[in-house]
C-alpha positions in Angstrom: 6.9 24.1 -19.3 4.9 22.5 -22.0 2.9 20.1 -19.8 3.2 20.9 -16.1 1.1 17.9 -15.0 3.3 15.4 -16.9 6.3 17.1 -15.5 5.0 16.8 -11.9 4.4 13.1 -12.4 8.0 12.7 -13.6 9.3 14.7 -10.6 7.4 12.6 -8.1 8.7 9.4 -9.6 12.3 10.7 -9.6 12.0 11.6 -5.9 11.3 8.6 -3.6 13.0 10.4 -0.6 13.8 14.0 0.5 17.4 13.4 -0.5 16.3 12.5 -4.1 13.9 15.4 -4.1 16.7 17.9 -3.4 19.1 16.2 -5.8 16.6 16.4 -8.6 15.8 20.0 -7.7 19.6 20.8 -7.8 19.9 19.1 -11.2 17.0 21.1 -12.7 18.3 24.3 -11.2 21.7 23.6 -12.5 20.3 23.4 -16.1 18.8 26.8 -15.5 22.2 28.3 -14.4 22.1 27.9 -10.7 25.5 27.0 -9.2 26.2 25.4 -5.8 27.3 27.7 -3.0 28.8 25.9 0.0 28.0 27.1 3.5 31.7 26.9 4.4 32.7 29.7 1.9 32.4 33.4 2.3 29.6 34.6 0.1 30.4 37.3 -2.4 27.3 37.9 -4.6 26.3 40.2 -7.4 23.0 41.1 -9.0 21.6 38.2 -11.1 23.7 35.5 -9.4 21.9 32.2 -9.2 22.9 29.9 -6.3 21.9 26.7 -4.5 22.6 25.8 -0.9 22.0 22.2 0.4 22.0 21.3 4.1 21.6 17.7 5.4 21.0 16.4 1.8 17.2 16.9 2.3 16.9 20.7 2.5 17.6 23.3 -0.1 17.7 27.1 -0.4 18.0 28.4 -4.0 18.0 32.1 -4.9 18.6 34.6 -7.6 20.0 38.0 -6.4 17.9 40.9 -7.5 19.0 44.1 -9.2 18.9 46.1 -6.0 20.3 45.2 -2.6 17.9 43.2 -0.4 18.2 45.9 2.2 16.4 48.2 -0.2 14.2 45.7 -2.1 13.6 42.7 0.1 13.0 39.0 -0.7 10.1 37.1 -2.3 10.3 33.6 -0.7 8.4 30.4 -1.5 8.7 27.6 1.0 7.7 23.9 1.0 8.8 20.7 2.5 10.5 17.6 0.9 9.5 14.9 3.4 6.4 12.7 3.5 5.1 10.2 6.1 6.4 6.7 5.6 8.1 3.7 7.1 11.8 4.2 7.9 14.3 1.5 8.5 15.7 1.0 12.0 19.5 1.0 12.6 19.6 -2.8 13.3 16.9 -3.9 10.9 17.3 -7.6 10.3 14.5 -9.6 12.0 14.0 -13.4 11.7 10.5 -14.6 12.5 8.8 -18.0 11.8 10.9 -18.8 8.8 10.8 -15.3 7.3 13.3 -12.4 7.1 11.6 -9.1 8.0 12.8 -5.6 8.2 12.4 -3.5 11.4 10.9 -0.1 10.5 9.9 3.0 12.4 6.8 5.1 11.7 7.8 8.6 10.4 5.2 11.3 10.7 1.4 10.9 10.7 1.2 7.7 8.6 -2.2 6.5 7.5 -1.1 3.0 8.5 -3.5 0.7 6.7 -2.6 2.2 3.3 0.8 0.6 3.5 -0.6 -2.9 3.4 -0.3 -5.2 0.4 1.8 -2.8 -1.7 4.9 -3.4 -3.7 7.5 -1.5 -1.7 11.1 -0.6 -2.4 13.8 1.1 -0.4 15.6 4.3 -1.1 17.6 7.0 0.8 21.3 7.6 1.6 24.1 5.4 3.0 27.4 6.3 4.7 30.2 4.1 3.5 33.8 3.5 4.7 36.5 4.2 2.0 40.2 4.9 1.8 39.6 8.6 2.7 37.5 7.9 5.7 33.7 8.0 5.0 31.5 9.1 2.2 27.7 9.3 1.7 25.7 8.6 -1.4 22.1 8.1 -2.5 20.7 4.7 -3.1 17.4 3.5 -4.7 16.7 -0.2 -5.1 13.9 0.7 -7.5 12.4 -2.8 -7.6 9.8 -4.7 -5.5 11.7 -5.6 -2.3 9.2 -5.5 0.6 5.6 -6.1 1.4 3.4 -5.7 4.5 0.8 -8.4 3.9 -2.6 -8.0 5.5 -4.2 -10.8 7.5 -6.8 -12.9 5.7 -10.4 -12.1 6.7 -10.8 -15.8 7.7 -8.4 -15.2 10.6 -9.8 -11.9 11.7 -13.5 -11.8 11.0 -14.0 -9.1 13.6 -12.6 -6.4 11.4 -15.8 -6.4 9.4 -17.7 -5.2 12.5 -15.0 -3.5 14.5 -12.8 -2.2 11.8 -9.1 -2.9 11.1 -6.9 -2.2 14.1 -3.1 -2.1 13.5 -0.4 -2.0 16.1 2.5 -0.1 14.5 5.1 -2.1 16.4 3.7 -5.6 15.6 1.7 -5.3 12.4 3.7 -3.0 10.2 6.9 -5.1 9.9 7.5 -5.8 6.2 8.7 -9.1 4.7 12.0 -9.0 2.9 12.5 -12.7 2.1 12.6 -16.2 3.6 15.1 -17.2 6.2 18.8 -17.1 5.2 18.1 -13.9 3.3 21.3 -11.8 3.4 21.5 -9.0 5.9 20.4 -5.6 4.7 24.0 -4.3 4.8 24.9 -7.0 2.3 22.0 -6.2 0.1 23.0 -2.5 0.1 26.6 -3.4 -0.8 25.4 -5.7 -3.6 23.0 -3.0 -5.0 25.8 -0.4 -5.1 28.2 -2.8 -6.8 25.4 -3.6 -9.3 25.1 0.1 -10.1 28.8 0.6 -10.8 30.3 1.4 -7.5 33.8 0.2 -6.5 34.1 -3.1 -4.6 32.0 -2.6 -1.5 31.4 -5.1 1.2 28.6 -5.3 3.8 31.1 -4.2 6.5 31.7 -1.0 4.6 28.1 0.1 5.2 28.5 2.1 8.3 25.0 3.7 8.6 22.0 4.6 6.5 18.8 6.7 6.3 16.5 4.4 4.3 12.8 4.6 3.8 10.1 2.5 2.1 8.1 3.8 -0.8 5.4 2.5 -3.1 6.7 1.5 -6.5 3.5 2.2 -8.4 4.2 5.2 -10.7 2.3 8.5 -10.4 -0.6 8.5 -12.9 -3.5 10.4 -14.3 -6.9 8.9 -13.4 -10.6 9.6 -13.6 -13.1 9.4 -16.4 -11.4 12.4 -18.2 -8.0 12.3 -16.6 -9.0 14.9 -14.0 -7.3 13.2 -11.1 -3.7 12.6 -10.1 -3.0 9.4 -8.1 0.5 9.4 -6.7 2.7 9.0 -3.6 4.2 12.0 -1.8 1.9 14.6 -3.3 2.2 16.1 0.2 4.4 17.8 -0.4 6.3 17.2 -3.6 3.5 18.9 -5.6 4.4 22.1 -3.8 8.1 21.6 -4.2 7.6 21.2 -7.9 5.4 24.3 -8.2 8.0 26.4 -6.4 10.8 25.0 -8.4 9.0 25.6 -11.7 8.2 29.2 -10.7 11.9 29.9 -9.8 13.2 28.4 -13.0 10.7 30.4 -15.0 11.6 33.6 -13.2 15.3 33.1 -13.8 14.6 33.3 -17.5 12.6 36.6 -17.2 13.9 40.1 -16.7 15.7 40.6 -13.4 13.4 42.2 -10.7 14.6 44.6 -8.0 14.0 42.0 -5.2 15.7 38.7 -4.6 13.9 35.5 -5.4 14.3 32.6 -2.9 13.0 29.0 -2.8 13.3 27.1 0.5 12.6 23.4 0.6 12.8 21.9 4.1 13.1 18.4 5.4 11.4 17.1 8.6 8.2 19.1 8.4 6.2 16.0 9.1 7.9 15.5 12.5 7.9 19.1 13.7 10.7 20.8 11.8 12.9 21.2 14.9 16.2 20.1 13.3 19.3 21.7 11.8 17.8 21.5 8.3 14.1 21.9 9.3 12.0 25.1 9.2 12.6 25.7 12.9 16.4 25.6 12.3 18.7 28.4 11.1 18.9 27.5 7.4 16.7 30.2 5.9 17.5 32.9 8.4 21.2 32.4 7.9 20.9 32.3 4.1 18.9 35.5 4.0 21.3 37.3 6.3 24.3 36.1 4.2 22.7 37.2 1.0 21.9 40.7 2.4 25.5 41.2 3.6 27.2 39.3 0.7 26.1 41.8 -2.1 28.2 44.8 -2.9 27.9 47.5 -0.3 26.4 45.2 2.4 24.5 48.0 4.1 24.4 48.5 7.8 21.6 46.3 9.4 20.9 45.0 5.9 19.4 41.7 7.1 16.7 43.2 9.3 15.9 45.9 6.8 15.5 43.3 4.0 13.0 41.3 6.1 10.9 44.3 6.9 9.7 44.4 3.3 9.7 40.8 2.3 7.1 38.0 2.1 6.9 34.2 2.3 4.4 32.0 0.6 4.3 28.7 2.5 3.0 26.1 0.0 1.6 22.9 1.4 -1.4 20.8 0.4 -4.9 21.5 1.7 -7.8 19.3 2.7 -10.2 18.8 -0.1 -13.8 18.0 0.9 -14.4 14.3 0.9 -17.8 13.4 -0.6 -18.3 10.6 1.9 -17.2 12.7 4.9 -18.3 16.3 4.0 -19.4 16.9 7.6 -15.8 17.0 8.6 -15.4 20.3 6.9 -16.5 23.7 8.0 -19.5 24.8 6.0 -18.6 27.3 3.3 -14.9 26.3 3.5 -14.9 23.0 1.5 -12.2 23.1 -1.2 -12.7 20.9 -4.3 -10.2 19.1 -6.4 -9.7 21.0 -9.7 -10.8 24.4 -8.4 -7.4 25.8 -7.8 -5.2 27.0 -4.9 -6.5 27.2 -1.3 -5.8 30.0 1.3 -5.5 28.4 4.7 -6.5 30.3 7.8 -6.5 29.6 11.6 -7.2 32.1 14.3 -4.9 30.2 16.7 -2.0 30.7 14.2 -1.6 27.1 13.2 -1.5 28.7 9.7 0.4 32.1 9.4 -2.1 33.8 7.0 -3.6 37.1 8.0 -5.7 39.6 6.2 -2.7 41.4 4.6 -0.9 38.3 3.4 -4.1 36.5 2.4 -5.3 39.6 0.5 -2.0 39.8 -1.4 -2.3 36.1 -2.4 -5.9 36.5 -3.5 -4.9 39.5 -5.6 -2.2 37.4 -7.3 -4.8 34.7 -8.0 -7.2 37.2 -9.6 -4.3 38.4 -11.8 -3.7 34.8 -12.8 -7.4 34.6 -13.8 -9.1 32.7 -11.0 -10.5 33.0 -7.4 -8.7 31.1 -4.7 -10.5 28.6 -2.4 -10.5 28.9 1.4 -10.0 26.4 4.2 -10.5 26.7 7.9 -10.9 23.8 10.4 -14.1 23.1 12.3 -14.1 24.3 15.9 -14.5 20.7 17.1 -11.6 19.3 15.1 -7.9 20.1 15.7 -6.0 22.0 13.0 -2.8 20.8 11.3 0.1 23.1 10.7 2.9 23.8 8.2 6.3 25.4 7.9 4.4 28.8 7.6 4.1 29.8 11.3 7.4 28.2 12.1 9.3 30.1 9.4 7.3 33.3 10.2 8.4 33.2 13.8 11.9 32.0 13.2 12.8 34.5 10.4 10.3 37.3 10.9 8.6 37.2 7.5 5.1 38.2 6.6 3.6 34.8 5.5 0.6 33.3 3.8 -0.2 29.6 4.0 -1.7 28.1 0.8 -1.9 24.8 -0.9 -3.5 22.7 -3.6 -6.5 20.6 -2.4 -5.8 16.9 -1.7 -7.7 13.7 -0.8 -6.1 10.7 1.0 -3.6 13.0 2.7 -0.9 11.0 4.4 -1.9 7.9 2.6 0.8 5.8 0.9 -0.9 7.0 -2.3 -2.7 10.3 -2.4 -5.1 12.0 -4.8 -5.1 15.5 -6.4 -6.7 17.4 -9.2 -4.8 17.7 -12.5 -6.4 21.1 -13.1 -4.8 22.4 -9.9 -1.2 22.0 -11.1 -1.0 24.8 -13.6 -2.8 27.5 -11.5 -0.5 27.1 -8.5 2.6 27.4 -10.8 1.0 30.5 -12.5 0.4 32.3 -9.2 3.8 31.6 -7.9 5.4 32.8 -11.1 3.5 36.1 -10.7 4.8 36.4 -7.2 8.3 35.9 -8.4 7.7 38.3 -11.3 6.8 41.1 -9.0 3.1 41.4 -9.7 2.2 42.2 -6.1 3.6 44.7 -3.6 4.9 42.7 -0.6 
């Protein structure tokens, strides 16, 4: 990859929703020789096989079978999540109020609410349509300014200067779509699909949808020397991109003994307890089917494979904020531009332990740098990731890591350009076999 930073920006702009993130990942993997593998088929695999499995449109498992049976050589797994906090459209969305047409939305995940005000928003996601054969689903992206949540003028709320901005998510986060008599959202969806070349579709053919708002401003380099990345959905598309780049690079290298696996999950921001989330069966079933689908399919192959496997759970990490440095534990204050962060929590909100953290630190040293470290203050609650969920669900030794981030869960987040390459490098070494899991 000639310029990983520019490629990350392109990836983020191409992926306004988890469904688009998976579709773009499948496209890139397809160019690298990875072929779709439906869950409904019996899996018959051979060393070197490259496959992709999609569940629920927003989750993906991609893998390359190693030279030796997983029962003997294990898995190297990289995990991340495709979803981000945002505003999602309710099933009956059309709202008329005081001469305006608005769109009813629901808060998805831990949204930093005020950051969604006064932005050019569009809609993207997937729709289910009626057709001659029954129903079908397809992706949609309006890709133009469609919505806005206008803030209230200071003249009408002078108290916010002294008391701060207070937003009621039910009342104050309803975006404007147009003036009264604006067509219903189903009609707009049908018109957009017709505009983009679909067959004749009417509003009544739109049976259901999973649509979400997103900020239209493209991802960009910023800062005096281009040292920052300003973009939406860095949490966690930056990690998806790094894992994807590592797997594609590994596929072009000599085949290792072990099997490489990339797992990208939807629904992490809301707890992962779904069929395609990390608490579901997706990864466990895929690993079991790989272990038994290769020639020989040894007895107790799945459990034997897991016993000498490892997962790197890649999410973003909290960079120290110069205006709020006291919110960080002294000595554990990651900086933008200083590389990957190992995340630890004694109460197992992160899955890292001495063994898995030590292996990752060794990989970082081999890549030419020292990792940073993050642990929460004792008087602040700690977030979590897919790491402990996947570790418990599948039974994998796991380390939680991530690139440092500011403005986490904002409509538009901030990362370090110098952190993109090192994360890809260390994940490539993991997939190359430069550490004994």
